[in-house]
N, C-alpha and C positions, 0 to 999 in steps of 0.2 A: 505494499501499500503506499509506495513512495509518491510524496508529492510531485515531486519533479521541481522543485522551484530554481525560479531564473536567476540571475546574478543581481539583479534589482530587488527580486523580491526577499531573496537572502540578505540584502542589506538594509531594505525597510525593516524587516523583522529583526535583526540585530539591534536597530535603533529603537525599536519597540520594546526589547528586552532590557534594555540600558535603562528607559525611561522607565519601565516596570519596577525594575529592582531598586532604582532609587526611590520611587514613591511609595513602595511597601517597605522597604526598610524601614522609615521612620514608624510606621504604625505598628510593625512587628518590636520596634525597641520599647514602644510606648506601652503596647499589650503584655510584655514581659514583666516591667514596673509594676502595672497594674496588679498582675498574677502574682509577683512578690509581696505587693503590699496586701493584697488579700490575705496570702499564706500567714502574713506576719502578724495579721489582725486574729486570725484564728487561733493564732499560739501567743497570743499575750493575755495578760490579766486584765488591759485594759479594752476588753472586748466592746466595740460598740456597732450596735446594730444598723442604725441610722447612716455611720460611715460608709460599713460595710456595704449597705445597700446602694450607695453613691459609687463606690469603686465596681460593683457588680453592672451598674448603669453604665459607667465608662466601659469597662469591657465587652458591655452587649451592643453600644455603639462603635467600639474600635471593631468587631467582629465584623457588625453589618456593613462599615465602611470597607474595610478589606475585601469583602462578599462582593461588594459593588463595583470596586477598583478591579478585582479580578475578572469579572463578566465584562466589564470596559474593555479591558486590555484582549481578552479572548474575542472582543467582537472588532476590534482594532487588525488584529492579527487576520480573523477571518475575510476584513475587506480587502487584505493584499491577494489574496487568492482569487484565482479565475472560477469561473462555473465547475469546470472538470475538477479541478483541485478542490473546490469547495465541497462536492460530491463525494470524493475519494475521503476526504477527512471526514464527514460524516458516517460513511461508514465504518472507517477505524474507529470512530469514537464509540459507533455502537457495539462495536466487537468487544470494547472493553467493557461494557455494561452488560455482556452476557456471562450469567453464572456457570461456573463451573460444573463439569458432569457429576454427579454422585453426590 
């Protein structure tokens, strides 16, 4: 299921990958900090349910933002492909969702 990308497509995809990496890195670092803060609070004598709820809300917001960015990135990659490559990609992606036999 090779997509047979052109040189121009490869170049565009590399640019998108670099952009995506930079955007996602910021959110990953922030999400790690929030997870550490939640863990510290749960193991603290100063447990504060209200602060914990705020941290959880922040974690959910970061997760949502990450999912949106990932979907936008996937669509930008998809837009680089021609119709035949898009169809090949869809077939390839469907094969990943096929359950293993047995």
